Every structure is written in structure tokens, then in C-alpha cells.
DOGUDO-870470 format. One line per 2 residues: number of its first residue (from 1); their letters; for each residue x, y, z of C-alpha. Coordinates in steps of 0.25 Angstrom, whole numbers, padded with zeros to 4 digits. Layout:
BEGIN
NUM> A> X/Y/Z  ...
//
This chain:
BEGIN
1> XX> 0000/0000/0000  0005/0014/-0003
3> XX> 0009/0022/0009  0002/0035/0009
5> XX> 0005/0040/0023  0013/0037/0035
7> XX> 0012/0025/0041  0002/-0011/0108
9> XX> 0011/-0020/0102  -0001/-0027/0098
11> XX> 0002/-0042/0101  -0007/-0054/0101
13> XX> -0005/-0068/0095  0008/-0072/0091
15> XX> 0016/-0062/0083  0026/-0063/0072
17> XX> 0039/-0070/0071  0044/-0061/0060
19> XX> 0057/-0061/0053  0067/-0071/0059
21> XX> 0059/-0080/0068  0052/-0088/0058
23> XX> 0055/-0103/0057  0050/-0111/0045
25> XX> 0042/-0120/0053  0034/-0108/0059
27> XX> 0031/-0103/0045  0025/-0113/0035
29> XX> 0013/-0121/0036  0009/-0130/0024
31> XX> 0009/-0122/0012  -0004/-0117/0006
33> XX> -0013/-0127/-0001  -0026/-0128/-0009
35> XX> -0034/-0127/0004  -0028/-0113/0007
37> XX> -0033/-0107/-0006  -0041/-0095/-0002
39> XX> -0055/-0090/-0007  -0065/-0081/-0002
41> XX> -0078/-0086/0005  -0088/-0075/0007
43> XX> -0081/-0064/0016  -0069/-0073/0020
45> XX> -0057/-0080/0013  -0056/-0095/0015
47> XX> -0046/-0106/0012  -0049/-0119/0004
49> XX> -0053/-0110/-0008  -0064/-0103/0001
51> XX> -0070/-0115/0008  -0060/-0116/0020
53> XX> -0056/-0108/0032  -0056/-0092/0032
55> XX> -0043/-0086/0029  -0040/-0072/0033
57> XX> -0028/-0067/0026  -0019/-0058/0034
59> XX> -0005/-0053/0032  0003/-0042/0025
61> XX> 0005/-0036/0012  0019/-0039/0006
63> XX> 0020/-0024/0002  0033/-0019/-0004
65> XX> 0037/-0033/-0009  0033/-0035/-0024
67> XX> 0029/-0020/-0025  0037/-0010/-0017
69> XX> 0031/0003/-0012  0039/0015/-0009
71> XX> 0035/0018/0005  0037/0004/0010
73> XX> 0047/-0002/0001  0062/-0001/-0001
75> XX> 0061/0007/-0014  0064/0022/-0018
77> XX> 0055/0022/-0030  0040/0027/-0029
79> XX> 0034/0014/-0033  0036/-0001/-0038
81> XX> 0035/0003/-0052  0046/0013/-0051
83> XX> 0055/0003/-0044  0053/-0007/-0054
85> XX> 0055/0002/-0066  0067/0008/-0060
87> XX> 0074/-0005/-0058  0070/-0010/-0071
89> XX> 0075/0002/-0078  0088/0002/-0070
91> XX> 0091/-0013/-0070  0082/-0020/-0080
93> XX> 0072/-0031/-0079  0080/-0042/-0072
95> XX> 0087/-0034/-0062  0073/-0027/-0058
97> XX> 0067/-0040/-0056  0079/-0045/-0048
99> XX> 0080/-0033/-0039  0065/-0033/-0036
101> XX> 0065/-0048/-0034  0076/-0047/-0024
103> XX> 0068/-0036/-0017  0056/-0045/-0016
105> XX> 0065/-0056/-0010  0069/-0046/0001
107> XX> 0056/-0039/0004  0048/-0052/0007
109> XX> 0055/-0065/0011  0051/-0079/0016
111> XX> 0053/-0073/0030  0043/-0062/0028
113> XX> 0032/-0073/0025  0037/-0080/0038
115> XX> 0034/-0067/0045  0020/-0066/0039
117> XX> 0017/-0081/0042  0022/-0079/0056
119> XX> 0013/-0067/0059  0001/-0076/0057
121> XX> -0002/-0070/0043  -0007/-0077/0031
123> XX> -0006/-0068/0019  0003/-0058/0011
125> XX> -0002/-0048/0001  0008/-0047/-0010
127> XX> 0008/-0034/-0018  0012/-0037/-0032
129> XX> 0017/-0028/-0043  0014/-0029/-0058
131> XX> 0029/-0028/-0063  0032/-0041/-0056
133> XX> 0023/-0048/-0066  0023/-0039/-0079
135> XX> 0033/-0031/-0087  0030/-0017/-0090
137> XX> 0026/-0021/-0105  0016/-0031/-0099
139> XX> 0023/-0044/-0101  0023/-0053/-0090
141> XX> 0036/-0056/-0082  0040/-0070/-0079
143> XX> 0035/-0078/-0067  0049/-0078/-0062
145> XX> 0048/-0063/-0060  0033/-0061/-0058
147> XX> 0031/-0072/-0047  0045/-0074/-0041
149> XX> 0041/-0067/-0028  0026/-0070/-0028
151> XX> 0028/-0085/-0030  0039/-0085/-0019
153> XX> 0029/-0078/-0009  0018/-0087/-0013
155> XX> 0026/-0099/-0010  0032/-0094/0003
157> XX> 0018/-0089/0008  0012/-0103/0005
159> XX> 0022/-0109/0014  0018/-0100/0025
161> XX> 0003/-0101/0022  0003/-0086/0018
163> XX> -0007/-0082/0008  -0003/-0072/-0003
165> XX> -0012/-0061/-0009  -0007/-0056/-0022
167> XX> -0009/-0041/-0023  -0007/-0034/-0036
169> XX> -0002/-0021/-0030  0006/-0015/-0041
171> XX> -0002/-0015/-0054  0004/-0009/-0067
173> XX> 0000/0006/-0067  -0005/0005/-0053
175> XX> -0019/0002/-0049  -0018/0013/-0038
177> XX> -0011/0027/-0037  -0001/0023/-0027
179> XX> 0013/0017/-0027  0008/0006/-0020
181> XX> 0002/0001/-0033  0016/0000/-0039
183> XX> 0016/0014/-0046  0014/0028/-0040
185> XX> 0003/0037/-0046  -0001/0028/-0057
187> XX> -0014/0020/-0056  -0014/0017/-0070
189> XX> -0021/0004/-0070  -0034/0009/-0071
191> XX> -0032/0017/-0084  -0022/0008/-0091
193> XX> -0028/-0005/-0097  -0014/-0011/-0100
195> XX> -0011/-0011/-0085  -0025/-0017/-0082
197> XX> -0023/-0028/-0092  -0009/-0031/-0086
199> XX> -0014/-0032/-0072  -0024/-0042/-0077
201> XX> -0013/-0050/-0083  -0004/-0050/-0071
203> XX> -0016/-0055/-0062  -0019/-0066/-0072
205> XX> -0004/-0070/-0071  -0004/-0070/-0056
207> XX> -0018/-0077/-0055  -0013/-0088/-0064
209> XX> 0000/-0089/-0057  -0006/-0091/-0043
211> XX> -0019/-0098/-0047  -0022/-0109/-0037
213> XX> -0011/-0104/-0027  -0017/-0105/-0013
215> XX> -0007/-0096/-0007  -0012/-0084/-0015
217> XX> -0024/-0078/-0007  -0029/-0068/-0017
219> XX> -0026/-0059/-0029  -0027/-0045/-0025
221> XX> -0029/-0039/-0038  -0026/-0024/-0036
223> XX> -0020/-0016/-0025  -0028/-0003/-0021
225> XX> -0034/-0001/-0035  -0038/0013/-0036
227> XX> -0042/0021/-0048  -0040/0035/-0042
229> XX> -0028/0042/-0037  -0032/0040/-0023
231> XX> -0047/0044/-0022  -0058/0034/-0020
233> XX> -0063/0029/-0033  -0077/0032/-0039
235> XX> -0087/0021/-0043  -0083/0021/-0057
237> XX> -0068/0019/-0053  -0072/0008/-0043
239> XX> -0079/0001/-0054  -0067/0002/-0064
241> XX> -0058/-0004/-0053  -0067/-0016/-0050
243> XX> -0069/-0018/-0065  -0054/-0020/-0066
245> XX> -0054/-0029/-0053  -0064/-0037/-0060
247> XX> -0055/-0039/-0072  -0043/-0043/-0063
249> XX> -0053/-0052/-0056  -0057/-0059/-0068
251> XX> -0043/-0060/-0074  -0038/-0067/-0061
253> XX> -0050/-0076/-0060  -0047/-0081/-0074
255> XX> -0034/-0086/-0070  -0036/-0089/-0055
257> XX> -0051/-0092/-0051  -0048/-0095/-0036
259> XX> -0039/-0085/-0029  -0046/-0073/-0021
261> XX> -0046/-0060/-0028  -0044/-0047/-0020
263> XX> -0051/-0034/-0024  -0048/-0021/-0017
265> XX> -0059/-0012/-0011  -0050/0000/-0013
267> XX> -0050/0011/-0008  -0061/0005/0000
269> XX> -0074/-0003/-0001  -0081/0008/-0008
271> XX> -0072/0007/-0020  -0075/-0008/-0022
273> XX> -0086/-0016/-0029  -0091/-0030/-0023
275> XX> -0087/-0043/-0029  -0101/-0046/-0034
277> XX> -0099/-0034/-0044  -0090/-0043/-0053
279> XX> -0094/-0057/-0047  -0080/-0058/-0040
281> XX> -0078/-0070/-0031  -0067/-0074/-0022
283> XX> -0063/-0060/-0020  -0058/-0052/-0007
285> XX> -0059/-0037/-0006  -0047/-0029/-0001
287> XX> -0046/-0016/0006  -0034/-0008/0011
289> XX> -0033/0001/0023  -0025/0013/0027
291> XX> -0027/0026/0034  -0022/0035/0023
293> XX> -0028/0047/0029  -0019/0046/0042
295> XX> -0012/0033/0044  -0009/0036/0059
297> XX> -0023/0041/0063  -0028/0031/0072
299> XX> -0042/0035/0073  -0044/0037/0058
301> XX> -0038/0023/0055  -0046/0017/0066
303> XX> -0059/0022/0060  -0054/0018/0046
305> XX> -0052/0004/0051  -0066/0003/0057
307> XX> -0072/0008/0043  -0063/-0002/0035
309> XX> -0067/-0014/0044  -0082/-0010/0043
311> XX> -0081/-0009/0028  -0073/-0022/0026
313> XX> -0084/-0029/0034  -0095/-0022/0026
315> XX> -0089/-0026/0012  -0084/-0039/0016
317> XX> -0099/-0043/0018  -0105/-0035/0007
319> XX> -0095/-0040/-0003  -0094/-0054/0003
321> XX> -0079/-0054/0002  -0067/-0056/0011
323> XX> -0060/-0043/0014  -0045/-0040/0014
325> XX> -0038/-0028/0020  -0026/-0029/0010
327> XX> -0018/-0018/0016  -0018/-0009/0028
329> XX> -0009/-0002/0038  -0012/0007/0050
331> XX> -0003/0015/0059  -0008/0010/0072
333> XX> -0007/-0005/0077  -0020/-0004/0085
335> XX> -0027/-0001/0072  -0020/-0012/0064
337> XX> -0025/-0021/0076  -0039/-0016/0074
339> XX> -0039/-0017/0059  -0034/-0032/0059
341> XX> -0044/-0036/0070  -0055/-0030/0061
343> XX> -0050/-0037/0048  -0049/-0050/0055
345> XX> -0063/-0049/0061  -0068/-0048/0046
347> XX> -0060/-0060/0041  -0053/-0050/0033
349> XX> -0040/-0052/0027  -0029/-0042/0028
351> XX> -0014/-0038/0024  -0007/-0027/0030
353> XX> 0002/-0017/0022  0013/-0022/0023
355> XX> 0022/-0033/0028  0034/-0024/0028
357> XX> 0038/-0009/0025  0051/-0001/0025
359> XX> 0044/0010/0033  0037/0010/0047
361> XX> 0023/0009/0052  0013/-0002/0052
363> XX> 0015/-0005/0037  0022/-0018/0039
365> XX> 0026/-0029/0048  0040/-0025/0045
367> XX> 0045/-0010/0043  0056/0000/0045
369> XX> 0067/-0004/0035  0076/0008/0033
371> XX> 0086/0001/0024  0090/0009/0012
373> XX> 0080/0007/0000  0086/0005/-0014
375> XX> 0087/0017/-0024  0080/0010/-0035
377> XX> 0085/0021/-0045  0100/0021/-0042
379> XX> 0104/0009/-0033  0111/-0003/-0040
381> XX> 0104/-0017/-0040  0114/-0021/-0029
383> XX> 0110/-0010/-0020  0095/-0011/-0023
385> XX> 0096/-0026/-0019  0105/-0023/-0007
387> XX> 0095/-0012/-0002  0083/-0021/-0004
389> XX> 0089/-0032/0004  0087/-0024/0016
391> XX> 0072/-0024/0015  0070/-0039/0020
393> XX> 0061/-0039/0032  0073/-0042/0041
395> XX> 0077/-0027/0039  0063/-0022/0044
397> XX> 0057/-0020/0058  0046/-0029/0062
399> XX> 0034/-0020/0065  0030/-0028/0077
401> XX> 0018/-0020/0082  0011/-0022/0068
403> XX> 0015/-0036/0067  0009/-0039/0081
405> XX> -0004/-0033/0077  -0005/-0040/0064
407> XX> -0002/-0054/0071  -0013/-0052/0080
409> XX> -0023/-0053/0068  -0015/-0063/0059
411> XX> -0026/-0073/0063  -0015/-0084/0065
413> XX> -0006/-0087/0076  0008/-0082/0070
415> XX> 0021/-0089/0072  0029/-0078/0080
417> XX> 0041/-0075/0088  0034/-0068/0100
419> XX> 0035/-0063/0114  0025/-0067/0125
421> XX> 0021/-0057/0135  0013/-0061/0148
423> XX> 0003/-0051/0152  0003/-0056/0166
425> XX> 0016/-0047/0168  0019/-0042/0154
427> XX> 0032/-0050/0153  0037/-0058/0142
429> XX> 0037/-0073/0142  0051/-0079/0142
431> XX> 0056/-0093/0140  0064/-0092/0152
433> XX> 0078/-0098/0153  0079/-0100/0138
435> XX> 0066/-0108/0139  0071/-0117/0150
437> XX> 0061/-0111/0160  0046/-0109/0158
439> XX> 0041/-0097/0151  0039/-0085/0160
441> XX> 0034/-0070/0158  0045/-0062/0164
443> XX> 0052/-0054/0153  0051/-0040/0149
445> XX> 0058/-0041/0136  0058/-0051/0125
447> XX> 0070/-0059/0121  0072/-0073/0115
449> XX> 0067/-0080/0127  0054/-0072/0126
451> XX> 0051/-0075/0111  0042/-0086/0107
453> XX> 0039/-0091/0092  0024/-0093/0091
455> XX> 0021/-0106/0083  0008/-0108/0077
457> XX> 0003/-0122/0079  -0007/-0129/0069
459> XX> -0018/-0130/0079  -0019/-0115/0082
461> XX> -0010/-0115/0094  0004/-0109/0096
463> XX> 0017/-0113/0102  0028/-0104/0107
465> XX> 0043/-0107/0103  0052/-0101/0113
467> XX> 0064/-0093/0107  0072/-0096/0120
469> XX> 0074/-0110/0117  0066/-0113/0104
471> XX> 0056/-0122/0112  0041/-0122/0112
473> XX> 0034/-0117/0124  0026/-0128/0131
475> XX> 0015/-0128/0142  0022/-0138/0150
477> XX> 0011/-0146/0158  0022/-0153/0165
479> XX> 0027/-0140/0171  0014/-0134/0177
481> XX> 0011/-0129/0162  0023/-0119/0162
483> XX> 0027/-0114/0148  0041/-0117/0144
485> XX> 0048/-0117/0131  0054/-0132/0130
487> XX> 0046/-0139/0119  0053/-0143/0106
489> XX> 0040/-0146/0099  0025/-0141/0099
491> XX> 0015/-0150/0106  0003/-0147/0114
493> XX> 0010/-0141/0126  0017/-0131/0117
495> XX> 0004/-0125/0111  -0004/-0113/0115
497> XX> -0016/-0106/0111  -0016/-0091/0109
499> XX> -0029/-0085/0116  -0032/-0070/0111
501> XX> -0034/-0061/0123  -0036/-0049/0116
503> XX> -0027/-0036/0115  -0015/-0044/0111
505> XX> -0016/-0054/0123  -0016/-0069/0122
507> XX> -0017/-0081/0131  -0010/-0094/0129
509> XX> -0017/-0107/0131  -0008/-0119/0132
511> XX> -0013/-0131/0124  -0006/-0140/0134
513> XX> -0017/-0138/0144  -0026/-0127/0139
515> XX> -0022/-0118/0150  -0018/-0103/0148
517> XX> -0003/-0098/0149  -0001/-0089/0161
519> XX> 0011/-0080/0165  0009/-0084/0180
521> XX> 0014/-0072/0188  0013/-0080/0201
523> XX> 0023/-0090/0195  0034/-0080/0189
525> XX> 0026/-0078/0176  0029/-0092/0171
527> XX> 0020/-0096/0160  0010/-0107/0164
529> XX> -0001/-0113/0155  -0011/-0115/0167
531> XX> -0022/-0105/0166  -0037/-0108/0163
533> XX> -0040/-0093/0160  -0033/-0081/0154
535> XX> -0030/-0069/0163  -0019/-0059/0163
537> XX> -0008/-0069/0166  -0012/-0077/0154
539> XX> -0011/-0066/0144  0001/-0064/0135
541> XX> 0005/-0055/0123  0012/-0062/0112
543> XX> 0020/-0053/0103  0030/-0053/0092
545> XX> 0044/-0053/0097  0054/-0050/0086
//
């Protein structure tokens, strides 16, 4: 999304392990199969081709990857079109592809998908750019160029049970007036029939390539399509836009009759037409949400959120379609919390903007990379490559407050490296004596002994792997139900249920005896699984611990 203005540790559930704490066994489940194929069913999305369980898609946009944006990406050109043309003019076709392919390999890596998986998220929205598929003369590029990065992402995502939404963000000529659509101040798609024809051809190619692939959640046909220079469209313009949507829809359906198609209600629902207008089926309607009037005005954003949620519920019912908040960013964490709670209450899918940004604020899970960006106009290929290499996620800062809020609403128990704070005394739980002694809540700071990797078990329970000794925490019924990190495998005594207590607080129920874990202040704050009810001593906060 274009950036047109500026940009509690909320904890709950188990929060992200992030960059370097991921081990392979904690990442991958069985790869997606035919039963994971998504289709719509009334107002929800379901697997098993629309006949199975409800699947709410939640995750980030991979902004700045295949389409760079000046405000959030390591570039000194105004838009992706200028970047590509400059590299092509300076170095030729092959080096242009090599340089940008190298950048793609840096910006998003397998470890980033591990992060997303471990945050409990299950989808990525991928902004695509037309010149990855087509030359300026309209001829198609080979698959080895066009699908090099996308196929890698789809394969790696499938191994982690992460769905992929393919978002045509940068259409030739631009379908919106902003640089986020790939070219600044252009918006020529709506008046150029050649660009319209080529966009159809690219979608036909993509739909053919991914036909039947269960990892693909949906085809997002156009990003923020707008026929004006920024004003709301009139009825005639909305009709023109949706007529072109219908052309794209029919072109995709001719090549791929089964995947979900996403249509934008942009700027808002008033600039949309219902699917019954064209006889569309298996479609999702998408909205984007930013307070462009005053990004940091809490009261205004709060009222906007109320209005947005109300209208989403209204049109979800009247159109009888699933709704999807495809982009959003807010300046305040408590408003993000409110927004995600509201979306989850509607069974709405969502993807925040974005996974990472070079600047600050709540625009990414990772931010604040101040390394030098390439001078695309003057730097050598070696210098460009070297500078871009400093934009792997390991060079960014984790936006832990934002991450914690998102994890609260991921809908799944994430795998995470976390701290556990006992509310009985506001002390952190430690695996005392490098794990040789029972767990006790008596630390004011978090070191390795106070860190636990949270493991998702297939039965919905979680287990805790102590960083102190790499053993699992057990509720030892042979030691008065004390918790101690000494097990090398996960059995019943090593499993716990997470009980939501609200406001970021949780209780832990041991599967070993169905008792709640308590930080018993009468026994030195040692942790025991011995309580039948939950009160203050049985409440904890589990939060991301980098």
C-alpha cells in the first residue's frame, strides 16, 4: 500500500519464535493436499473444496518483495517501473533479472516463512508486478523468470501449511494513481485497451500455471482499482470498473474454474457491485483500511473501525460472500487489537500491511533497517548487490508489540520462544539451576533459563521446551505435581491446555491431572499443577521473548 502519511505490550497465547529460534520439526506439518483446497461457502471459506471446515486466512502481505515501494523498500527510484527500466537501460535484460532476482532471494527467505508459521499465521498475500511476466513489447517472459520466485514461495509455503494469495498489485500502466501500483501518477489501465488485453493475458497464464494447486488460496485480480486521481468514483466509473472485473473473472474461470477470485470493494463498499450482477460464484470481497486523514488520531481511527466493521457485516450478509481485510495499518496497538477482534468475530480473513518495512511504526512485524540503499542510477552491479544483501530480515528489528497483538488473534497456537510471567508476584518463571530444579517464578528479567519454546501438539495442547537444558516441562505426578524441565519426549505429563482469561492473561491446565498450574507463594512461588479453580496465582502472561 502506498504510504501517504506518517506512520501494554499486549500479550496472550504463545507468541512468535521469530528469526533464529526455529527448528525444522517445529515448522512443517504435512504439505497441503487436495482436502486443503479452499472454496467459498456462503459467508465463509472452507477447505475440502468448500465442504469441509471453515478456514479464516490470517497473515501478512509480503510487500516490497516482488514489487518495491519507495517509502518502505531499499530503493532510491520513485517506483518499481522506474527501478526496472533504469536497471534494464544500464545493464541489459539478463543483469536486470539477475539483480532483482538476487534481491528477491534476500528480502524473503525460508526463515521468514518459518517466522510467519511460528506466529500461528496461515496465509501470505503476494503483491505481483507485470514485468515479472511480460516484456514491454507484450511478449511473455519464460517461466524460469516469471515463476522463479513465486514457485519457490508456493512450494515452501505448502510445506508449512501456509496459503498464498496472488495479488496483481502492479498492472501495466497502473490501475490506481499511486506508486504502490507500480508506477506513479499514471493510472492508464482504464484508458488503454492494450494494457487491458495484456492484463487479461497475464492472468490467463497465472491461472493456467496454478490450476488445481491447493496452496493457492485465491487470485486477487487487481489492487486498489480506481478510475480517478483519488476521489470517489461515480456510478458510471464503478460500472466500468466492474465490467472489467467481469472480463478478468471470465478469463480466469476459462483457465481455472476452481480457485477463489477476490474482488475489491474500493474505496469502500459504496464503490462496489454485488456478485449477482454478473453471476459470479466462489468470490471473496476485499477492503483496505487506513486512516489517511490523520494516521495518529486515536479517536478518529476508533470511529472508523466501528464503521468499517459495521459495513463489513452488512455487505457480508447482503452479498452473501466472505469478506477479507486485505490491507490495514494503524498507529496504535490497542486499535489493532480491537480491529482484529472484530474481524475474527465476523469470520473475516485478514492480511496486515506488511511483513517488513525499512522504516518504523506498525507497518511491519520487522522494521527500522537503516542500512544504505543502492543508488540505482549510479552504483555498480556489485555495489547494488552488496547493499541489497543488508536487507535480509536479520538486519531488521522485531516489532514485538505489534507481533504480540497479531499473535493474540492468529487463531492458532503458535510455536514460539516465550517468557512466562506469573501474575501472582509479577515475576518471570525460570527453569532453576539450568533446569535441574522445579520451575519457580522469581526472576525480574529474562535470560536463557526464563525462555521456553512453545510447541503445538496435534491434539490442540501445547508443550514447553526449556532453553535452559533443552528438555520439556513436565507436571510430575511423582513429585507432588511440581513442574520441572526434565522430559526428553512429549507424553501426557508434558502437555498443557491454554485457557484464555482475557486481557492477555492465560491459565495453564495440565493434561496429566486436569489441574491448573499455580505459582504458590506459600511455597516459594514454585509451580505446581494442583488447583481446581483459577484465581490470581493461576494466571500468567506468555509473551514473545527475543
